N, C-alpha and C positions, 0 to 999 in steps of 0.2 A: 457849281453851284457851291455857296458857302466857303469858298479857297480863298485865305487871305495871299497868299503868294502872290510874289511881284509877274506882273504882264512882262512878256519876253518882248522885245521890239519888232514893231510890228504885227502883234500879233495880242486876240484881247482873253488870253487864257495864259496859263504860268507855265513852266516848261514842263510840270509833271502832266497836266492837265489839257496842252495845245494836240492838237493831232499829227500824228505822225510826218504826215507831208511838210508842217510848221516846224514840225521839232528838227528833221533834216536841215529844213532850209536854215534855220536858224544857227546849229550848230557847224555848218558850212562853212558861215562868217567866221568862226574865232579861228583865232590860230594862235599860236606860245606867245606871250606877255598880253594875252586883252584882259578887258576890264570886266567881269561878270557883275550881273546881282540879280540874285535867284533868294533872296529876303522870305521867309513866312512859307519856302515852297517844301513841300514833301518829297523825300528822295528814296528810290529804293536801293539797292545795291547793283542792278542793273543801270536803272539812270544816271547815277553819280560816275559812274566809268565810262558811259557812254558821253559824259559831258569831260571829264579828264582825257580822255582819248583825242577829241576833239582842239583840246590845250597842249600837245605834246610839242616838244622840242624835235626835229627831224635828226638833229645833231646829236642829241643824249638821249632819244628816247623818253624824257622825261618829259613830265607836266607841266609847264610855267603857267602862273596865273600873277596878273597886274593887280588890279584893284580886284580883292574878292569882297562880296558883303553874305552872307550867308543867316544874318543874323532869324531868329524866328525861325528859322530851317527846322525841319524836322528827320533824321535820317533811321527808316526803319531797318534796313538793313545793313550790313556793315560797310562802315565809312571810312575809306583806303585811301589814305591823302598821303601813303605814305612817297618819301622822297620829291614830293612835290612842292615846287619854288612857289612863293608868295611874292612877288618883285614889287607890290603896292602896298596899301595897308590890307590885313585880313580880320573882318567882322564878322564871328561867330558867338555875338551877343544873344541871350537865351536859344541857342540852338540846342538840341535834344537827340542825344544819341543815343536810339532804344537798344543797338545792339553793342559790336566794336567797334571801339573811336581810334582807326590807325594813323596816325602822323609819325610815325617813325621814320628818322631822318632830314624830315620836312625840314625847308630852310623859309624861314621867316627875317624876309628882308628891310619891312617897316614894321609898323604897330603892326600887334596881334591883341586879338579885342576875343577874350571866350567869357566875357560879363555872364555874371546869372547861366554860364548852360550850365547845360544836365546830359550827365555821363551815366546812364543807366546800368551798362555794363562795366565791362573792362576797358581801361583806355591805353595807350602808349604814345609817347614822343621820347621814345627812344632814340638818344642822338640829336634829334631834335632843336635845332639852331634858332636863338632868338637874336636879332640884330637889334631892334629897339625895343622899346616898351611893350611888356606882355601882360596882360592884365586879365585876370582869371580871378578878379573878384566876386564872391558870392557864388560861384560853378560850384555844382555839387556833384562828387563822383561817389558813386552808388558800387562801383564793383573798386578793384585794386587799378591804382594807378604809375604808372613806367616814365619816367623822368632820365634815367639814367643814361650817363654821360652827355646829357642836354647843357646846352652853352647858352644861359641868358647873358646878353651885352650888355643890353639897356636893363633898368630898372624893370623886376618882376614883382609884378602883384597876386597875391593871395591871399588877400586881407579877406577874411567874414566867411571863406570857403569851408566848402564841408566835404572831408575826406571819409567815407564810408568802411570803403577797406585800404590796405596797405597804401602808404602813399612813399614810394623809391623815389630817393633822389641820386643813387649810392652814383660817383663821381660825376656829379655835376658840379658845371660851373659858373657861379651869380657874384656879378657885377657889385648889384645891390639886390634887395629881395624882403617885401616886408610879407610877414604871413599875420599881423594883428586881429584878431580875432575869429579865427580861423580854428573848423574843430578836427582835430582827427579822432575817426572814435577805433581805431586800429591803429598801425606802426607809422612812425614818422621816420625815415630812413635814410640822413643824409651823411652815407657811410663814404669816408673819401671825397666827401664835398671840399670844394675850395670859393671860398665866402671874400672877398676882395674887398670890396669897399662897403658893404654893411656894417651901419652902426648901432643897429636897433634887430633884435630876430623874436618876434613877438609882440606883446601875450597872446600866448594861443593855446588849447588844452588838447592833451592827447591822451585818451584813454590804452594805452599802451607804452612801447618804448621808444623814445627820442633820440635815435643814433646818430650819435657824431664820431662814431669811433675812424680815427684817422682822418678827420676832416681838417680842414687849414683855414684859419681865420688870420687874413691877411691886414685887418683893418681893426681897430678899437671896436668892443664889441657889446652888444647887453643882448641875453639872453634872457625871457620872463617867459615861463610855459608853470602851466600847473598838468602831472604828470604822473605816469603811476612810476615810468624809470627811465633817467637819463644816463645816456651808456657814451664816454668821452675816450676810450680807450685809446691811447696814441693818438688822441685830438692836440693838433699848435697851435698855440696861440701866439700870434708875435708881435702882439699890441697887449695895453693892458684890456682886459675884460670882467664881466659880472654876470654872475648867474643868479639871477632872482628866482628862487623855484616856490614848487607848492605841489607835497602828497609826493615826488620822485624820491626814487632811490638813483643815488650818483655814483656812477663809477669813474673814476678819475687814474685807473693804474696807466702805468707808463705814459700819461698825459707829457706834451713840450710847454712848459711854462717859461713865457722869454719876457715878461710883465709882470706886474700886479695881477693878479685871481682871484676874486673875493666869490666864493660862495654862500648866500645867502635866503635863509627861509623867510620870505612874503606871508604876511603874518593875516593880509584880506583878502577878497578873491579879487583878479585881476578884471580889469576893467576893459573895457572899447566901446569910445565914442560914450564914454558917460554909463555904460549898461553892462552891471558886473556879466562874467563869461558864465555860461552853465555848465556847474561843476558837475554836473547831473551822471552823465557822462563816465564819469571816474568811479565806474561801477567795484569795482575791485578795495577800494579804499576808505578809509573812514576818516583817517589822521590825518589834519596837513602837512605836519610835520616833515619835513626833509633827512631824508639819511645818506650816509654817504658809507659807501661799503668798502673802496680801496683808495688808496695813493698811494699806494707801491710800486715804485718804479720814478716819482717824481720828485721833482726839486724842490724841496715843500719852502722853498725860502720867499717864494712870492708866493705863494699860498695862504688864504685871511678864510677861514671858516667862522660864520656869525648862525646865533640860534640852531645847528644844528645837531642830528642825533648819532653819534658816530658809533652807538655800543655796538656796528657788529661792523665799523673800520678794521681794515687790513696797512698799520703803517709799516711792516716787516719790506724792506727795501725800499725806503720813500729816501734819499738826501735831505739834508741839512735841517732835519726835525726840530733842532734847536731854533730856528727862523721861522718858524710856522707864529700864525697869528689863529687863534682860537677865542674867539670872542662871542659873546651874548649868555644865552641860555642853554652853556652844549651840554649835552648826555652823554656820556660812557654808561660802559658795563657794569650794571651791579656785582656784587657778589651773590653766590646761590643765599637764600632768603631760610629762615628756620635751620632747624638742628641737623647735620651732618651723620647718622647713626651708619652706616653700610663699612664694614671693615674693619670697625671701629670699638674699643674697650669701653670709652663714654665720648658721649655727645659732646661734638665740638660746632660751636655758633660762629660764624664767621664775622669779622670788626667791619661792618659800614665800611666803604669806602668807593671810589671810582678806579674801574679798571681798563686794561685794553682787550680788545677782543681776543690777542694771540697769547694773554694767561689763561683766559679760557679755556682756549685749543690744546694749549701744555698741561693745566691741571686734568683737563677731560682724557686725554692721551695717556696720562701720567698716573691716572685711577683707573685706566682701563673699562672704561664707559662703554657702553655697547651704542652701536651709532643707532641713531633715529631721525628723525625730520627736525631740522634746526627750527630752533623756538626761539621767542625773546629771553636772555637770562635769566629776567626778573619771571618768567612763568611757570619754574619751575624751582626745586631746590637743587639740582647738578649743576656743577661747570658747564657751558653750552661747548657741545662738540663744532670743530671746524672743519672747513671743506674737504681736507686731506687727513679727516678720521681713520688711524688706525693703518698712518704713512709715517712712523718719527721721520723720516728723515726729510718729508715737506712741511713736520709740524714747525716753528718756532721752537727750539730750546730756550733753557733763563737766560743764558749769555746774550742770545736774542734778545728778549725781550727785556732785559736786563737794560742795554743799549737803550731800547726805545724810549723805558719810563726815561733813563739818565737826561736822554735828550728833549723831551717834552719837560721835564723837568724845568732844566734849566730857560725853557719857550714862557712858560708859566710864571717865571722866576722874574723876565723879563717885562714880562707883562704887568707884572706885582699882582697876580692873583696869586696871594698863599694859600687857598684850599687847593688849588689844582695841584699848587707844587707841592703840598704837604700828600695828598693823595700817593701822586706818582713818586715822590723819596718815599714812601710806604710797599711801593709795588718796589720799585728798585731794590728793596734790603731785601726782601720777600724771594725774589729770583733768588739775587745773591747767597743769601740762605740755601737755596736748593739746589744752587750750581754747584756738580762735583767737579767740572773741567775748571772753570777759572778760579777758583776761592777754597783754598785748603783746609783741610778739616779743622787745625788748630781756630781758623779765622769763625766758619760753620759753627764751632763751637760758642764762639764770640757771640755772632749773631744771633745764634737760637736764645742765648742769657740776657740778648738785648729787649730780644722780641717780647721773652716768657717776662721781664721784669715791666717794662716800658712801653710796648709798640713802636720801637725803635724811638720813643721819646715824644710820642706821636699820640697815648692816650694814658693821659691823664689817670682815668678812676681804676686803669691795674695799676699803675707805680704807686699811686695813695695805696691802694688796697693790700698791696706787696708793705709798706710800710708800716699800713695799720697790726698788720698780721706778725711781722716783725718786731712790733714792738709788744705787743700781748705777750707775743711768744718769750721773749724778753721778761717781761713781769713776772710772767709764770715759772722762768727757770730761777729769778732770782728769789721770788715766795720761796719756793720746792727747798734750792740749792743755793741759793748765791749769799742771803743775810744772815748770816749768824743766829744762833738760838738767842743768845743776851748779849747785844752791846759789851764786848770788854769794859774793863772800871779802868781807870790810873790807879795805881799802887805807888805810893813814898816810902824807901826802906832808905835807912843810915846807918851809923855808927857815932858816941861819941868818945872819943879819947878818954883813958883813966886819970891822967894827966892834965885833962882838960885842953884844951886849944881851938882848934878848926873842926865845925862840924859838917859833914859830908853825908848828902841828901841823895838816893836814886830813884829817879821816876819811871815807874815801866809800865805796862799792859798785857795781858794776857792775852794769846793768839785767839781771833775768832773761831768758837766752837760749830760744827755744821749742825743745822737745828735736826730737833729728834721729833719735836709734836709742836702741834697748833702752829705749823708752816704757814696756811692760808688763810692768814686775820684780816682784819682792814687796816690794822697797825702796821703789819709787814707788807701789803698792798700798796699804800704810800709810801714806804719806804722806797720799794722794785717802781712804782712809777716814777719819783723824785729821781733815780739813780737813770732809769730809761730817758727819761726828756730829758736828761743834762749830757746822757751819751748823743743826741742827736744831732749837737749843737758844737760838742768833741769838746764839752767843759768837766770838769771832774766833780761827780759828787758828792766827796769828801764822807763817802759812806763807808763803816767799816764791812768788809766784804769778806768770805771765807776764799778761800784759793780758786774753789769751783767757780763762785761769786765774780771773782778777778781776770778769768777768762771773759768770762761771759759781758762781762763790761766789753774787753778790751774787745769782741765781737761787735757791741752794738757801737759801739764807738767808730769802727771802722766800715760796716755795712750800712745801718741806718742814717747816714749823712749823706751815701751813695743814693739811694733810694729817695731820701728827702729831697736831692739834686733834682731826680727825673722826674719828680711829681713835679716841682717846680717847672721843670723845662716842657713838659706836657701841658700845662697849664697856661704856660706861655704861647705854647706852638696853637692851643684850642683858640685862645682868644685873639691870635693875630689869624687866625682863618676865619 
């Protein structure tokens, strides 16, 4: 009474409720490869074992089923379909597996349907093979599910499926797979999986790590996911690929790119069938931005990064960084905020610019900062420590960082991105200034002067400040020492021959006298200002000066035009930015 199970042939009850004699009679009519229909039938572990034993092939001693219909069935004990061969279509639509669902090494020769099936505990499809379409649409896996080394020769549908535990597809082979609308509440691991013809993977949501480490994509692919983390270490893309991500921290180290590969931040939530995917499951993330953790070991000539956060990205070890494309609203690590006080005689405020994570790691190492939990650089007033902090051999040195800055600067210049190129030129010069291996002491001295006077020709305010300070100093020195006490007056002298004849006159003036009093007057200031302004543009002022004043003017005419040129260069650089 109340059982919805399909009645077995010749009886008025399902297999679970038929009398023992009737069950024995029915099972006796079965043989390997027989078609069975047990929709909505409740199964215990013992009853399922009896059914499968009746379907064993005497040659292999393994169950072989023709067409299998288990739609709506309920498996209250362990459902053990390990090594079962389904020669015909197998349907488990809306079936409920209250215990362990075991399909290890099962072979589905035709279509396999698990649409809206519920796996209340763990499930295993390890080494299972699907020769035709496999439908897991809207299926719910409440525990971990293993598809390790499974092979999907046909289309694999996981659309709108829900995985509450880890979903493990390690070393699986997919001809074509669809996971649009799927929700992974834990990790989705496709470690060393192979995707042969899939053109699109997603959109789906994963509140954990989407692991593509060592995976191989043998066809053009578009991956769309909102995930906590996406790991593509050693992943191989044989054709064009695009990763449209939200929330994710992406790791691309040692990935093999054989064609253009784009990583893009997807600004709005993904939708499936016009309905936004629920991102509430991403409990640990609030900012939907996409960050890239590493491109180490990657041939960056095929890589395009758009609207990504590169604050913690490690570029060391990448190839062809001068050909990388970095576009859109890309974020790099800023310098520490506020004043730098420890171990310094006077406070230092770092000039604002975009920096690489490797420079943070080296400066933190050089400053011997204490190890602590990594935090975003903008969250504190120190340089950010690296993953190998305390180990100088594994921390990039100034020579390595300078090479990275130089390559990225060229990439920005080729893309006509002047602001990025300017900041990376500054970073390159900073690393050269601190390098003791590739930069000589004399060159470091010149770089220190270039940095101090104009910020490598990029800090207009610094260059203008030095120019103004130099001019003020020149004015004060001229007023105090350079201008004579009184302007020398010309005097004419001559003699008239006694016998008459031609009169000869000699015009001369006294040497300028050093000032002794009233040095800082408005009149002397006006003269000193005139001399200084004229010296900036290499024109003589025509003013009589003392010997000291002459040398002051010569120094001014040499130094101040250089400072003016640096200021103009810096202003030009700021305008181009």
